[in-house]
N, C-alpha and C positions, 0 to 999 in steps of 0.2 A: 434237141429237146425233147421230153417224153409228152401226150399228151396225156390225159387226164382221163381216168375212167371212175364208175362208182356213183357218179352224181344222178339226181333224176332227170329224166329227160322227159318228164308233161309237160306241155306246151300251155304254156300260159298268157295270158294280153300281152302282146307286147306293149314294152314302154311306148309313150306317148300316144296312147287310144286312150281304153278307159281310166289309165291311172290320171290323166290330167284334167279333172275333176277337182275342182278347187273344194278343200277340206272333206277330205274324203277318210280321215282318220278318225280314232286310232287302230291302227293295224292288230290283229286276231294273230292270235301263231300260226295257226294253221295257213295262214294266207301267206307266211314267209316263203320265199321262194327257194330251193336245193333243197340236200337232206338236212334232216333239224339236227343238232347235236346229240350226239349219245351219253355227254355229262352233265347235261341239266337234269337237274332233280324234279325237275315239273316244266308241263306246259302250258306257260302262260307267260306273257310279255309282260312287264314294269311297265306302268303309267310315269308319263313327264309331262310338266307344263307344256303346250303346244304341240302334244302329238296329236293332237285331230288332223293336224298338217302331212301328217305319216301315209304317203299313197301307195308305198312299195318296200319289201325288204327283201333280201336276198342274207343266207347263212353262207359265209366264206370256208373253204377248207375244212369243215366239220371233223371233229375226233381229232385232230391233230395242234400243234401247239401256233399256229398262224396267228400272228397279229399285225393286224392291217394299218396300214399309216398315212397312204396317200392314195388318191383315186383319178382316174383318168375316162371320161364316159365320151363313148362314140357308137353310133351307127346300132344300136340295139346290145354292145357289149362295154365292159368296162376292163381295163387296167387296173389293176390292185396290187401296192407296194406295201411290203411288210418284211416281217423275220418270224423264225421260229424261236416263238419266248419261251419254248422248252427247251433249248440248244445251252450251254454254260457260256459264259456273262461275252467272254470275246470269241466267240464262234455264232453269233447270231445274224447271219449272213444277210443278207437284201436278197428279197423273192419276188418276181412280178408274177401274176397270176392274170390271163384275159377270161375273165368270166361272161357268159352269156346272162345276159340281164332277166331275161323268160324263164329260164330254169335254174339256173345258178352253176349252170354245167362248165366246168375249166376247159378251154378252148386251147389253150396252150400256157406255156410256164418257162420261165426261166429262173433256175434253182441251181445252183448260186448266179449271183450278178458278180461277175469277175472281170477284171482286163488292166489294162497299163495306161500310164499319165507317157505317152509318146515313149522313149527306149528305156525309161526307169521299170523298178522289177514289179512284176506282175502283182496286183493288189486283189481281194477282195472287197466288197462293199458292204458295209453294216448298217443295220435298221432300217434306213431305206424311210428316212422321214417325208418328205414331198415326194411328188409325182404329177407333171403338169405336159399337156401333146401342145404342139403347134406344127406348122409345115415342114420343119426340118424332123420333128420327131417328139420320143418322149424323152423328156426330160427329168432325170432322177437324181435328188439332191439328197445327201447325206454329211453327217458333221464337217468332215476335211476333202469331199470330193464331188463334183459335178459330172455325171454321167448323161448321154446322150444315144439312145436305145431305138434302131426301128422297130414300128409298131408291129408293124406285119410278120417281120420274121424272130424279131426280139434280140438279136444281135446288137452286140454292144457296138456301137460306130466310134464313140471317143470319149475319152476321158479329160478333166480339169481336176489340177488340184486347186483347194482354196487357201488364200493366204490369210491369217492372222490380220484385222481380226474380223475376216467373212466365218460363217458358219454355217450350214447348211442344215437346219432343221424343219421346215416347210419351204411350200413354191407354191408360186401363183402367175397369172398372166396378165397384164393390164391391158387398157383399150389401144395401146398403142401397140399390143406386139411383145412388150420388153418382159422380160424372167426376174421375175423377183422371187430372190435368195432369202429367206426369213432367218432371223435369230431366233433361237428360245432361250430364255434364260428363268429360272425359279424366281427370283425375287428383286428382280430389276425389271425394267420396261426392254421389250426387244426392239429388232428393228429390221425392216426389210430394203436390201441394196439392190439398186435395178440393173438389168443389162441387157444389152441388144442382142438377139440371138443372132441376127444379119452378121452382126461384129465377130461374135464369139465364130460362129464357125469358119468365118473367109482366115481367123486370123492363125498365125502358128503359135499362139502363145500356150503354156504346157500349165501356168498357174494364173487364176484370177486373182487381182488384188484390189484394194477398195479404190485403189485409182481410176481401175477401168468402168467403176459403177457410174451409171448415170441420174445420179439423185437416189435419197433413201427417204422411206416410211416411217414413221414411228410404229410400235407394235405392242400391244398390252405384254404384260407378265406372265410368261406362262402359256405362250400362244402355239398350240398344236398346228393348227392349217389357215389356212388363208382363200380366199375366192375374190375376183373384182365384181360387183356386182352392185345393184341398186333396189334392193328388197325394199316395197312398198312406195315405190317412186325415186323422183331423185336424178342428180348426176351419179356415176358409176364410181363406185370406191373401193379401196380393199375393206372386207370385213374379215373379221378372225373370230377363230374359234376360241373360248379362252375355257378348258374344260378338264378334270380328271374323270377318274373311271366312277366315281357316284354322282358329277352333274355336269353340265353342260352350260355353257354362256355365248351366243352369239354375240358380239361387241363390233359396234359400227366404226366409222372414222374417228380420229383423236377420242377415242375413246367412249362416242354415244351411243344411244339406241338401244340397251343393252338388254335384251330378250334371250327368256329359256330358252334352252337346245337340246341337241342328244346328247346325254350323260357317253363322256368318252367321247366325244366326237374330235376326230382330226382330219383329216384330209378332205375339201369338198370340191365339186364341179358344177358350174351352170351348164343346163340344158335348155335353150330359150331365156324366157325373161323370167321365168316362175318354176322352172323344175331342177332343183335343187339336189343331188349328191351329195351323199356324207358318209365314209365310212368312219365307225367306231368302234373302242377295244375293249368296251366292256363286257360284252357277251361271249368274250374268248376264252378257252380254254385256261390261258395262262392269268387271267383277274379272276376267273370264277372260283376255280380254286385255291384263291384267297381269301375267298367269301364275302359277302356283304354285298356285293356289284349287282345290280339292277341286268336285268334279263333284257338284251337289246340286240336288232339283228346288228351284223355286220357292216352291212350294208344297208344303206335307208334312202328314201328318197321320200323331201318335201315339196307341198307346194306351197307356194310363196303369196300366192293371188291375195288370201286377206290378210300380208305381214303385218297391216299397220294396226292389227286388232291383238296382235300375240301379247303375251303377259310376261311381265317381266320378272326374272328367276327368283328363285325364293330358296337358292342356295348358293353356296360363297364358294370360288374356288380356291 
């Protein structure tokens, strides 16, 4: 795996210091970390409701067709999964970048993600809908497979096939350490199926089935990402991004407490109690070339400390 070059090396404040203050946005174009995209026709970010909470932003793989889908954050860097939106539909293989959150520099890359389920034929991961991490490593979900990847080397450790009706569209980890594999449906409610990662790693099974799941949680229609959190207080639960490239909505458990959110929001990761990192596909070349999409950094950090006063959405997904 070759290290990426060509990104800015300017040292910006470490996440966790000045970025932690409440209500530190809205973010300005010149404050976004990494090299700005060459395909944007103006040097300005679009405003959206509750963007006062955006405290940091990072451009990802600018000048290319990378479309981010999932994110996992740890110790000043982020692993971001996605695909090349400029590739033909059947060749949009999964990519994982590890990115320095201070500079936007790509530290390591797995491109493409490839492996095999047991002794079956080798396969490529496609799309890369969700990414989370735990003590076992990075868990990457796609429509028909689950991947376990070493976060230090980005070597593929293991691959499972997802048996119908399981569907890998997004992912999260709950307060018990269970892996949630989420199903995306455009016109009906989705679902999160929960699995014990300890049991998965210890098992010799090659296929994940619904019978192996440890419960399920309903998800909104067109859910793009999820995180286990307690924004604004209360009991931690699954929160969902319900978005398209022009509109973003954060939805609480059982459809409660809908709040305006980042347009094009996909995967999320919570660091501490109030620091939420989110990837967005709205500002990528793939969607900017289609026209009419808001300019938003591909990776943003929001401060949740005043979540109780966040405004409701003024758009519909």
